[in-house]
TILUMRO-628265 format. One record per residue (C-alpha): residue in one letter; x negated, y, z negated. Coordinates in pm, whole numbers, plus 50000, padded with zeros to 5 digits. Each point is the difference from the previous one (the first is absolute). Example, Ala and Ser with C-alpha at 12.3 -4.5 7.8 and 13.67 -1.06 7.14 Angstrom:
<nodes>
A487704955049220S498635034450066
</nodes>
This chain:
<nodes>
X324791743966074X503865012649969X500375038649911X503174998849782X502385033450044X502715015749886X503455008950198X499565036649836X496865021149957X501685012949671X497305003249749X500744975749692X498574999649653X497044980149971X501874970449794X501724995150321X496874993050194X498774976549721X503284980950028X499664998950372X496794981149951X501734976149812X502984994650227X497504995150279X498754967049834X504054987850020X500095008150384X499454970850226X497515006050315X497474979350161X497315002849725X498735032050139X498745025649713X501965031149969X498705037649975X501525028149932X499325037849935X501995024249769X500035032849838X501735016149681X500675029249831X497575009149732X499714965849752X497534985149794X499894961750012X498394977949718X498774968749963X502134967149852X498134999849668X499255037949926X501425016049716X501805032950147X498875025849739X496864991750055X499995003250344X502375024350133X500415036149911X503634994349899X500925040549943X498115008350272X501744978950252X503385013049872X499095035150004X498804999550361X502564974250129X497594969850043X501884964049990X498014974849823X500704959750057X497904969649873X499224973550266X499624962549938X496245000550124X496985007749791X497735028350065X499985035949890X501965030750028X500615014650293X501815035350127X501774998350359X501665028950160X501055005650381X496545007950089X498994965849910X500454969250207X500844965849817X499324970050151X501744962949921X498664966450127X502004970249926X498794965950103X500664963149951X496854991549766X499084987849640X496665009450025X499415033949832X496475006750117X500004989850364X503165022250041X498545028549844X496944993550200X502115000150355X502105028549925X496815022449880X498104988750323X503015007550234X500435036449833X496445007850065X499774984350344X503185024350072X498195030249889X496514991550149X501745001050352X500925037149868X496105001950006X500005002749627X497244984049778X502504978349790X499024974349752X501834980549720X498694997049644X500424970049768X502705020949783X501994997050310X499445038350114X499415010550329X497045026250070X499315023450266X496455012949978X499824983949645X503095020649875X503244981649913X502905008450235X502164968849906X500934978949705X501764969849991X501664974449771X501184962350044X502604977149839X501504968550096X503634983950022X500164964050073X498664991950339X499085034750079X497515026949938X500855038449994X497255026150029X500835034949994X498115034049977X499105035650075X498855015950281X498725037449909X501085020050310X500515032249819X501195007549595X500845024649793X496884997349748X501105014449709X503454981449999X497804967850058X497705007649709X502265012649768X502974977850002X497644968949956X497765016749689X501404994449635X501185032849875X497395001449734X497334999050275X499485036550123X499455003450411X497895030650059X498535010350327X497034979549952X502224965749961X501445007750327X496855008850199X498174966749822X503004976250132X500175020350332X496164990650035X500874960749971X502775003150266X500845006350339X502875006450205X500574987450318X501215033850192X496005008149914X498924973650246X502654999350275X501875027050248X502854975049995X503115015549814X501824977449723X502294987350219X497804994850271X497854979949740X502984976749930X500814993850364X496384992950052X499864973449663X503234985650109X498684993850406X496944986349896X501084978649709X503314984050134X501244982750299X503434997749952X502985017749780X502874988149791X502715028049957X502044994549691X503485007049972X502635017049765X500724967749825X496324992849952X499785035949846X502594992149769X498564966849875X496465019849965X501945023149750X501254971249810X496374990149937X499055036749945X502075000249672X497594979849807X497605026450101X502275027849848X500484981049671X498825025949717X498544969649819X497974988050291X498915034350076X499335012949633X499524964849811X502154990149756X498075016849729X500075034950165X503605005450079X500305029449818X497365023150202
</nodes>
């Protein structure tokens, strides 16, 4: 598998990395799947068909400087920040179930090499000791399949829960504790730092690297404009939000 890297370590908006996935499908290589890791400033990402006001606490996000974007894959609403690692897997395939299965096995095998009790579920989650550490979503482009997901290394739990909780739902201490019992953080299971984990994942999953150019970056930024379009983010019916 080929690791896709950028010409600089600059942290970009989440929309850029979604566009980067699409751009990878337009790049020519020997057929090897692409993989890359990324991190973002506090951001909420919600699914293609979700209604934003039902999933995102827009007021909370604006008050706390949390960005929000819509993705083209399905699935639920997710919070990410610099203490999270996001993963993207792009492969030449039209087989949804096969692609998902291969990806989940790949991630679980990588975590098992760290000595962790990693398993996957039918809901496309990765668990450690029966608690969720990673959620994943899928979408298809002609001839290509894209899987992207989270790896909860660490995170701001209050932001994670408040930003994706509709305003009418009051988040109390009990609610935080309840969710916390269902998820786990990778830092609780390894002595690796987040950067060391990223290096480990890259080494274990990829055999070579393709470094994009500044021209590639400009092309990705062009694709990104679709993700930044208010009509795409909010939906035509909710442009006044």
